[in-house]
N, C-alpha and C positions, 0 to 999 in steps of 0.2 A: 643809619648808614650800613650798607652791606659789607660784611667782612670778606676778605679775600677767600677764606676757606669755605665760604657759603656760596660762592659764585659757581654757576653751572653753565654748560654749553647753551648758547642762544640767549642767555640772560642779558637784558639791557639794564644799566645801572648808572647811578651818579653818586659820587662820594669823594672823600678826602683820603689821599694816600701819600706815602713817602716815595720819592724817586731814589731807588737804590742804585740804579745804573742808568746812564744816558749816553748814547753814542749816535752821532749823525753819520748816516751811511747813504749810499746812492743805489738806486734801482738799476736793473740791467737794461732798461728801456733806452731807446735812442730818440731824443736826447735823454740822458740820465736825469733823474729827479731825486732831490734830497728827501730822506725820511729819517725818523728817529727810532732807534732800537732802545727800548726802555724796559726796566724791571720795576714794577710797582710793588710796594710792600706795605703791610701793616703788622700789628702784633700777632696776627693769626697765620701769616705766611706771605708768599710772594707769587707773582705771575709775570711772565714776559708780556710785553705790549708793543704794538706798532702804532706810530703816529705818522700817517702818510702825507697829510696836507701841511707840510712844514714851510712856514714863511721865513724870510731872512731874519726877522726879529726873533723868531723862536729859538734860533741857534744860540743866542746869548741869554735867553730868558730862562731856560730850564737847565738844571745842573744836579749832580748827585747830592743827596741829603736835603734837597728842596721839597717843600710841601706843596702839593697841587690839588686842585679840585678837578675831577675827571668825569666826563660823560662818555660811556663806552658800551661796547657789546662784546660778549664772550664768544669766541669761536674755537673750533677744534682744527688744529693744523698738525699733520703727521702724528696723530693720536695724542697730542698734548693740547691743553687749554692755553689760549693766549687771548689778549685783549686787543680789539681794534678801537683805538681812541678816536672818538668823534669830535670832542671838544676838550680843551685843557687850559687851565690858567693857574698861575701861582696864587697861593692863599694870601689873605690880608688879615690884619689884626681883628677885623670884624667877624671873621670866621670862627675865632675862638678855639683854634687848634694849636698844639705844640708838637715839636718833633718827638718828644719823649712818649707821646700818646701812641706812636706808631712803631716803637722799637720793641722787638721781641727780646725776651731775656730768659736766662736759665731759670728753672723752676725753684731753685734754692738761692737764698740771698748770697751775694758775692762774699760778704764778710764771713759767712758760715762756711763757704767753700774753702777759703784761704785758711780758716781755723782748722778745718779737717786735714788739709794738706800738711800744715805745720805739725799737727798732732801725730800724723803718721811719720813724718820726718824724724820726730823725737824718738820714735820707737826703733829706728835703725840702730843696731847695736855696734856695728863696726865704726870706730871713730873716724877713720880716713874717708869712708863712704859718706858718713854723715856730714863731715866738713865740706866735702866737694859739692854735695847736693845743696846744702845750706847756702854756699857761696853763689851757686847758679840761681837759686830761687830769689836771693836777695837782689840780684841784678834786675829782676823784672817784677818784683812783688806788686808794685803799684799798678802796672799794666795788667797783671793777672786778674785784678779786680773787675776788669771790664772787657778784656780782649776776647774775640771769638777764636775758635780752634781752626777755622778755615774760611776762605772767601765764600764758597758755595756748598761744598760737599756735605759736611757734617758739623754740628754744633756751631753753625755760622750765625751766632747771635751774641748779645751782650753777656759777658762772663761765660761764654761757651767753652773756652779752653779750660778754665778751672773746673767746670762741671764735667768735662770729658775726663780730666785727670782723676777726679773724685770717683766717678763711676768705674773707671779702670782699677782704682785702688780697691774698690769693693770686690770686683771680680778677682783681682790678684790675691786678696786675702783668702777667698774661698779656695782658689787653686793651690795655694801654698799649704792649706790644711789637707786638701785631697791628695796632693803630691808632695809629701814632706822631704823628698830628695832635693827639691828646689831650694835655693838660697833666698830666703825671704828678704834679706837686706838688698840684694841685687834686683829682685822683682819690684820692690817699693821704689828704689832709686831709679830704675829704668823707666817706670811709669811716670814719675815726676819729671825726669829729664828729657824724655823722648821728644816732646814738642816745646820744651822750655824756651827755645829761641824764637818761637812763632811771633811773639810781640815785637821783636826786632826785624822780623822778615816782612811783616805786613804793616800798612798804614791804615789805621781804623779809627772810627769815631762812633761812639755809642754802639759798638759791636758790629758795625758795617764797614767792610774793607773797601777802600776806594782805590788802592793800588798796592804794589809791592815796593818796599824800600830798595835803594840801590844795592845795599848789602844783601838783601833778600834775593834780588834778581841775579847777582853775580856769584853769591856764595850759597845761599839757601839755609834753611833752619837746621838741617841735619849736620852739615859741616860746621855751622856756627856753634851748635851745642857741643860738638866734639872739641872745638877750640876752647870753649869755656871750661871744659873739664881740665884741659891742659893748663889754662890760665889759673884755675883754682889750685891745681897742684903746685904751680910755681909760687903763687901768692901765699899758700899755706905751708910751703916748704915740705911738700910730699914728693919723694923721689920718683922720677919717671920709670924706674925699675919696678915700681909697685904694681902688683897684679891687679889691684883695685882700679887704678887709673886705666889700664888696658881693658879690663872687663867692662867698665862704664862706657868707655869710648865705643867698644864693640856693640853694646846694647843700643846706643844711639844710632850708630852708623848702619846697623842691619835691620832696624825695626820696620822699614818698608818692604823688606824681604827681597825684592828684585831690583835690578838695575834700572829697568824701564819705569819703575815706581819711585826711583830716587835713591835707592840704597846702593852705596859703592861696594858693599859686601853682603853676603847672605848670612842669616843667623847660624852660628856654629858653636854656641853654648846652649845648655838646657834653658837657662833663663832668657836668652835672646829669642829662642823659639817660642817660649811662653809669652814674652812681651809682644812679639809680632801678632800672635793670635788674639791676645787680650785687646790690643789696639784695634785690630780689624773687627773683632766681634762688637765692641762698643760703637765704633764708627758706623758699621753697616746696620746695626739695629737702630741707631739713631736716625739714619736715613729712612728706614722703614717707618719708624714712629713719626718722623716729621711729615713724610708723605701721607700717611693715614690721617694725621691730625689736620693737615691742610687741604684734604680732599673732602668735599661735601659727603655727609653720611649717606645720602641718597645714591652715591656713585659706588658701584661694586669694585671698580678698579682704580688704582691711583694712576697718575701719569707715569711714564717710564722714568726710572731712576738711573741717572748716568753712572753713579758709583756702584750700581748693582748690574753692570753689563747691560744697561738699558732695558731692564726688565721692570714690568709693572707688578704691583702687589695686589692680590685679591683680598677683599675684605670679607672674612668668613662671617656668615650669619650667626649672631650670638643666640638666636632663638633655637630651642631644642626641636629637632624634627620629630614628627609623630613616630612612635616606636611601632614597628610592624607587629600585628597581633601574634604572629608565630614566635616572637622573641619575648613576649610578656610572661 
């Protein structure tokens, strides 16, 4: 079977895939016709797809997290690859495939990721900060084992959130050594807490987000995490006058940096500035890594990446160019 990251423009293929997203839409024709907007995925990546010849029975037959056998052709539309589905059917027991065969996962075991996060948590020296962070982690520890960090943009796979936190902790450790004026306890705490409410914001199965929860839609993970810090202070009898409570709330509330990106305030402490850039660095580099790994090696350019201002990434040739004679 052809993996998604091996598909190229004009390829005709047949294979088994997971339906990550399925939505029935209508064309602009008169009369309008139904079609399906689909995202196909496997463990190597995902591709958008269109199924134009939708019958009435198809609307009830195909759904997110369903496994299908697809015959299709790869096309380029607005500089991005997408699949035109020619034939599609649900899998049967005789096909011998399982959902877990098609799920992308973090490259480190979830148990090891949680172990790393808890080990870093234990190194926080300030008792109030440690108590608050521990309280928040305990609320979602089970979901941290498998939840993604986002629906689409970055670390959008099984255990992606825990992997995102661990990679940020690695960067944070380096920055604290390079910039010793930063408070390491706040950097560690901010990294662990910044997206800690994501598992309550999203509805996910096997690392694939199907929707956002009611609380996620109405409140969002940033405000939810700030509320958890307040809740931890109340439950653990830490006074609201504590500078630690205020500092942790500011770290969470400002980590997206701008209002249009979801932050009600901008970073105004040294640690908050550092947290925003650590988060952005890991998220954006993961977008690049995912785009490169899901693009065939024969292609020089990745598709455009929405999280990088719709820029494509050029794959540098790893082979050494011939050195001009004058430079030898």
